[in-house]
C-alpha positions as CSV (number, residue, x, y, z in Angstrom):
1,M,172.5,163.3,119.6
2,R,172.4,166.8,118.3
3,P,175.7,168.5,117.1
4,V,177.5,170.6,119.8
5,W,178.4,174.2,120.1
6,G,177.8,175.0,116.5
7,R,174.1,174.7,117.2
8,A,174.2,177.6,119.8
9,V,172.3,180.2,117.6
10,H,169.5,177.7,116.9
11,L,169.3,176.9,120.5
12,A,169.1,180.6,121.5
13,L,166.2,181.1,119.1
14,R,164.3,178.1,120.9
15,Q,165.1,179.5,124.2
16,C,163.6,182.9,123.2
17,L,160.4,181.3,121.8
18,F,158.4,181.5,125.0
19,A,159.0,185.2,125.5
20,I,158.4,186.0,122.0
21,L,155.2,183.9,121.9
22,V,153.6,185.5,124.9
23,V,154.5,189.0,123.7
24,V,152.9,188.5,120.4
25,L,149.8,186.9,122.1
26,L,149.4,189.8,124.3
27,G,150.0,192.3,121.5
28,S,152.3,194.5,123.6
29,G,155.3,194.7,121.2
30,V,158.7,193.3,121.2
31,R,161.0,194.7,124.0
32,A,164.5,194.0,122.8
33,Y,166.6,195.4,125.6
34,A,168.8,192.5,126.5
35,G,171.9,193.5,124.5
36,G,171.4,191.2,121.4
37,D,173.3,188.0,120.8
38,P,175.2,186.8,123.9
39,Q,179.0,186.9,124.4
40,I,180.7,183.7,125.4
41,L,183.4,183.4,128.2
42,D,185.3,180.1,128.3
43,V,186.1,179.5,131.9
44,G,188.2,176.4,131.1
45,N,188.0,173.3,133.2
46,F,185.4,174.2,135.7
47,A,185.3,172.4,139.1
48,L,181.8,171.6,140.1
49,E,180.5,171.3,143.6
50,G,179.7,167.6,143.0
51,G,183.3,166.7,142.4
52,M,183.4,166.5,138.6
53,T,185.1,169.0,136.3
54,L,183.3,170.4,133.3
55,P,185.9,170.7,130.7
56,N,186.0,173.9,128.5
57,A,183.1,175.3,130.3
58,K,181.2,178.2,128.7
59,I,179.2,181.1,130.2
60,A,177.0,183.1,127.9
61,Y,176.1,186.6,128.9
62,T,175.1,190.1,127.7
63,T,175.9,193.5,129.1
64,Q,174.3,197.0,128.8
65,G,175.3,200.3,130.0
66,T,178.7,201.4,131.3
67,L,180.6,200.4,134.4
68,N,181.3,203.5,136.3
69,A,184.8,204.7,137.7
70,D,184.6,202.9,141.0
71,K,183.0,199.8,139.3
72,S,180.0,199.8,141.7
73,N,177.0,200.3,139.5
74,A,176.7,196.8,138.2
75,I,173.4,194.9,138.5
76,L,173.4,191.2,137.6
77,L,170.4,189.2,136.2
78,P,170.7,185.4,136.4
79,S,168.5,183.5,134.1
80,F,165.6,181.4,135.2
81,Y,164.1,178.0,134.4
82,A,164.0,177.4,130.5
83,G,164.7,181.2,130.1
84,D,167.8,183.1,129.0
85,H,169.3,186.6,129.1
86,H,166.1,188.1,127.6
87,G,164.1,187.1,130.6
88,Y,164.4,190.6,132.2
89,D,163.8,192.8,129.1
90,F,160.6,194.2,130.7
91,L,162.7,195.7,133.6
92,I,165.3,197.2,131.4
93,G,165.3,200.6,129.6
94,A,164.8,204.4,130.1
95,G,162.2,204.9,132.7
96,K,162.3,201.4,133.9
97,A,163.7,199.9,137.1
98,L,167.0,198.9,135.3
99,D,168.1,201.9,133.3
100,P,171.3,201.4,131.3
101,S,172.1,205.1,131.6
102,K,172.4,204.5,135.4
103,Y,173.6,200.9,135.7
104,F,175.9,198.3,134.1
105,I,173.6,195.5,133.6
106,V,174.9,191.9,133.2
107,A,172.5,189.2,132.2
108,T,173.9,185.7,132.6
109,N,172.8,182.3,131.4
110,M,173.0,179.4,133.8
111,F,174.4,176.1,133.0
112,G,171.9,173.8,131.3
113,N,169.8,176.4,129.5
114,G,171.1,175.9,126.1
115,Q,173.2,179.1,125.9
116,S,176.0,178.4,128.5
117,S,177.4,174.8,128.7
118,S,174.5,172.5,128.6
119,P,173.6,168.8,127.7
120,S,172.7,169.9,124.2
121,N,175.9,171.7,123.4
122,T,178.6,169.9,125.3
123,P,180.8,167.3,123.5
124,A,181.4,163.8,124.7
125,P,182.0,162.5,127.3
126,F,179.5,165.0,128.9
127,E,176.9,165.2,126.1
128,G,173.1,164.7,126.6
129,P,172.3,162.6,129.6
130,N,176.0,162.4,130.6
131,F,176.0,166.1,131.4
132,P,177.1,166.5,135.1
133,E,174.8,167.7,137.9
134,I,175.0,171.4,138.4
135,S,174.3,173.2,141.6
136,T,173.0,176.7,142.3
137,R,176.4,177.5,143.7
138,D,178.1,176.3,140.5
139,N,176.1,178.9,138.5
140,V,176.8,181.5,141.1
141,K,180.5,180.8,141.1
142,A,180.6,180.9,137.3
143,G,178.9,184.3,137.5
144,Y,181.4,185.5,140.0
145,R,184.3,184.7,137.8
146,L,182.5,186.4,134.9
147,A,182.0,189.6,137.1
148,T,185.3,189.8,138.7
149,E,187.8,188.2,136.1
150,K,186.3,189.2,132.7
151,L,184.3,192.4,133.6
152,G,186.4,193.8,136.3
153,I,183.4,194.5,138.7
154,K,184.4,195.4,142.3
155,R,181.0,195.1,143.9
156,L,177.5,194.3,142.8
157,K,174.9,197.1,143.4
158,A,172.4,194.3,143.2
159,V,171.4,190.8,141.9
160,V,167.8,190.7,140.6
161,G,166.3,187.4,140.0
162,F,163.0,185.6,139.1
163,S,162.2,182.0,140.0
164,M,165.4,180.1,139.6
165,G,167.0,183.5,139.2
166,A,165.8,184.3,142.7
167,Q,167.4,181.2,144.0
168,Q,170.6,182.4,142.6
169,A,170.1,185.8,144.0
170,F,169.9,184.3,147.5
171,Q,172.9,182.1,146.9
172,W,175.0,185.3,145.8
173,A,174.1,187.0,149.1
174,V,175.2,183.9,151.0
175,S,178.2,182.9,149.0
176,Y,179.7,186.5,148.5
177,P,178.3,188.7,151.5
178,S,180.9,191.3,151.0
179,F,180.4,191.6,147.2
180,V,176.6,192.1,147.0
181,D,174.9,195.2,148.3
182,A,171.4,194.2,147.7
183,I,169.3,191.4,146.0
184,V,165.8,191.4,144.7
185,A,164.2,188.0,144.7
186,Y,160.7,187.7,143.2
187,C,158.6,184.5,142.7
188,G,161.4,182.2,144.1
189,T,162.8,181.0,147.4
190,A,166.1,180.3,149.0
191,K,165.5,176.6,149.3
192,E,163.4,174.2,147.4
193,Y,160.9,172.5,149.8
194,P,159.7,168.9,149.3
195,H,156.5,169.8,147.7
196,G,158.4,171.5,144.9
197,V,160.8,168.5,144.5
198,V,157.8,166.2,144.2
199,R,156.2,168.5,141.5
200,L,159.4,168.7,139.5
201,E,159.7,164.8,139.7
202,G,156.2,164.7,138.0
203,F,157.4,167.0,135.3
204,K,160.6,165.0,134.6
205,S,158.7,161.7,134.6
206,A,156.3,163.1,131.8
207,I,159.4,163.5,129.5
208,M,161.1,160.3,130.4
209,A,157.9,158.3,130.0
210,D,158.1,158.9,126.2
211,S,159.8,155.9,124.7
212,A,161.6,158.1,122.3
213,F,163.5,159.7,125.1
214,D,165.5,156.6,125.3
215,G,167.2,157.3,128.6
216,G,168.2,160.8,127.1
217,H,169.9,159.3,124.0
218,Y,167.2,160.4,121.6
219,A,167.9,160.8,118.0
220,S,165.0,163.1,117.6
221,P,163.1,165.1,120.2
222,P,160.7,163.1,122.3
223,L,157.8,165.3,121.4
224,K,155.1,163.3,123.2
225,G,157.0,163.5,126.5
226,L,157.8,167.3,126.0
227,K,154.2,168.2,125.2
228,A,152.9,166.2,128.1
229,S,155.4,168.0,130.4
230,G,153.9,171.3,129.1
231,R,150.5,170.2,130.2
232,H,152.0,169.4,133.7
233,W,153.3,173.0,133.9
234,A,150.0,174.4,132.7
235,A,148.3,173.5,136.1
236,W,151.0,175.4,137.9
237,G,152.1,178.4,136.1
238,F,148.9,180.3,136.3
239,S,146.5,180.4,139.5
240,Q,143.2,178.8,139.9
241,E,141.7,182.1,139.8
242,W,143.4,183.0,136.6
243,Y,141.7,180.0,134.9
244,R,138.4,180.7,136.6
245,R,138.3,184.0,135.1
246,E,139.3,182.5,131.7
247,L,142.1,184.9,131.3
248,Y,143.7,182.7,128.6
249,K,141.3,184.3,126.3
250,Q,143.6,187.4,126.4
251,F,146.0,185.4,124.4
252,G,143.4,184.7,121.8
253,H,142.8,181.1,123.1
254,Q,139.1,180.2,122.9
255,N,139.1,177.4,125.4
256,V,141.4,175.4,127.8
257,E,142.5,172.9,125.1
258,D,143.5,175.7,122.7
259,H,145.5,177.3,125.5
260,L,147.2,174.0,126.4
261,R,148.3,173.3,122.8
262,N,149.2,176.8,121.7
263,F,151.0,178.1,124.9
264,W,152.4,175.2,126.9
265,E,152.8,172.5,124.3
266,A,154.2,175.0,121.8
267,F,156.8,176.1,124.3
268,F,157.9,172.9,125.9
269,G,157.8,171.0,122.5
270,S,160.4,173.4,121.3
271,Q,162.9,172.7,124.2
272,D,165.6,170.3,124.5
273,A,164.8,167.4,127.0
274,N,168.0,166.9,128.5
275,N,168.4,170.7,129.0
276,L,165.1,170.7,130.8
277,I,165.8,167.8,133.0
278,A,169.2,169.1,134.0
279,Q,167.9,172.5,135.0
280,A,165.0,170.7,137.0
281,I,167.6,168.7,138.9
282,T,169.4,171.9,139.8
283,W,166.1,173.5,140.9
284,Q,165.2,170.4,143.0
285,K,168.4,170.5,144.9
286,N,168.6,174.2,145.6
287,N,169.3,175.0,149.2
288,V,171.4,178.0,150.6
289,G,172.0,175.8,153.6
290,D,174.2,173.5,151.5
291,T,176.7,176.3,151.3
292,A,180.0,175.3,153.0
293,G,180.0,176.2,156.7
294,F,176.2,175.8,157.2
295,N,175.8,172.1,157.2
296,G,172.5,172.1,155.5
297,D,170.9,174.7,157.8
298,H,169.1,177.1,155.4
299,E,167.9,179.2,158.4
300,K,171.5,179.8,159.6
301,A,172.5,180.6,156.0
302,L,169.7,183.2,155.7
303,R,170.9,184.8,159.0
304,S,174.3,185.3,157.5
305,I,172.9,187.6,154.7
306,K,174.3,191.1,155.0
307,A,172.8,192.5,151.8
308,R,169.5,194.4,151.7
309,V,166.8,192.1,150.4
310,L,163.6,192.9,148.5
311,Y,161.6,189.8,148.7
312,M,158.5,189.7,146.3
313,P,156.4,186.6,146.3
314,C,153.2,186.5,144.2
315,Q,150.1,185.9,146.4
316,T,148.8,183.2,144.0
317,D,152.1,181.5,143.1
318,L,151.7,177.7,143.2
319,Y,155.5,177.1,142.7
320,F,156.6,179.3,145.5
321,P,153.6,180.1,147.8
322,P,153.9,183.4,149.6
323,Q,154.0,181.7,153.1
324,Y,157.4,180.4,152.1
325,A,158.7,183.9,151.6
326,E,157.1,185.0,155.0
327,Y,158.8,182.0,156.6
328,E,162.2,182.7,155.2
329,S,162.2,186.4,155.5
330,Q,162.1,186.2,159.4
331,F,165.6,184.9,159.3
332,I,167.0,187.8,157.2
333,S,168.0,190.9,159.1
334,N,167.4,193.5,156.4
335,A,164.5,192.0,154.4
336,K,161.6,193.9,152.9
337,L,158.6,191.7,152.0
338,V,156.5,193.1,149.3
339,P,153.8,190.6,147.9
340,I,152.7,190.9,144.3
341,A,148.9,191.3,144.3
342,S,148.1,189.2,141.2
343,V,146.0,186.3,139.9
344,W,148.7,185.5,137.3
345,G,150.4,183.1,139.7
346,H,154.1,182.3,139.0
347,I,153.8,183.9,135.6
348,A,153.3,187.3,137.2
349,G,157.1,187.5,137.3
350,L,157.5,186.5,133.7
351,G,157.0,190.0,132.2
352,I,153.9,189.4,130.1
353,N,151.1,191.2,132.2
354,T,151.2,195.0,132.1
355,A,149.9,195.5,135.6
356,D,152.4,193.1,137.2
357,N,155.2,194.6,135.0
358,D,154.4,198.1,136.3
359,F,154.2,197.0,140.0
360,L,157.6,195.2,139.7
361,N,159.3,198.2,137.9
362,R,158.0,200.7,140.5
363,T,158.9,198.7,143.5
364,I,162.3,197.6,142.3
365,D,163.2,201.0,141.1
366,E,162.3,202.5,144.5
367,F,164.3,199.8,146.4
368,L,167.4,200.4,144.3
369,K,167.3,204.1,144.8
């Protein structure tokens, strides 16, 4: 197994590879707005929803801007699958939706992403495949402790989240209804539905089928499985129309095979396999209805939301189809449904396409005002 927390810097660089890769490919310039290297908060022995306790649990985070006098201008950005605190850089800066001169911006890293406590950096007995199962509520509870105990935040103006970050945004609104004024959820849902569970099972199986994976006890990365998992994601990240138009050529890729190798295999081949699987399990089991008091009823949980909600599905998202958002929004009393008209599929929310970035910035900025 890899050494533990001393490898954090190396892991951080690997986590940032995808964002750096696509920025370079698109020639749009580096947007370093996420506050540099993350700070680490040790939350001690952290009781998880599943009944286990994660010893010496750590939360990695960054902040930008200044908390105002009444401590009410904070906006929290929870990380998404295989991403980190840099995932929202395209929304942050002067003239953007999240201006640090107006807001105190907190970007958090969820458990399992290689920055906060994860299979790759946790010592025995919870190293690698022995890392305990994490729920979305565990991530949100850790974020609440960071916000209240460490940063002194009295109320969140908003939680803004993409993909698994959107899942966390919904959970914030359900778990802490009097603490969150608004949420922005784009390209993500409040519950993972069976089709998504099946898709993620296929992804995990691609990694685990590599004999080098060895049940998670690999001595070196299971590259065959990791690269195969990248090819799995390739069919889901962008839409069918995106591929029909051969928009991968915008990346400098000459054909599909070139795209598969230099985009998807390059990214997933750089990741820690156990981290990817741990995050996928969290994703598969996401359901706001599993919050205490709702007995698995996600519709009831959605009805409990008091916060204003800006719900932004992408019209061509294959992970979280827009009809899911249409269905869920009917149970939220103060929801504004604004689809993202894009052929970029789920990747429309990743911050690499200028037109989508501009639309997200304009819409989120107007909503927060």
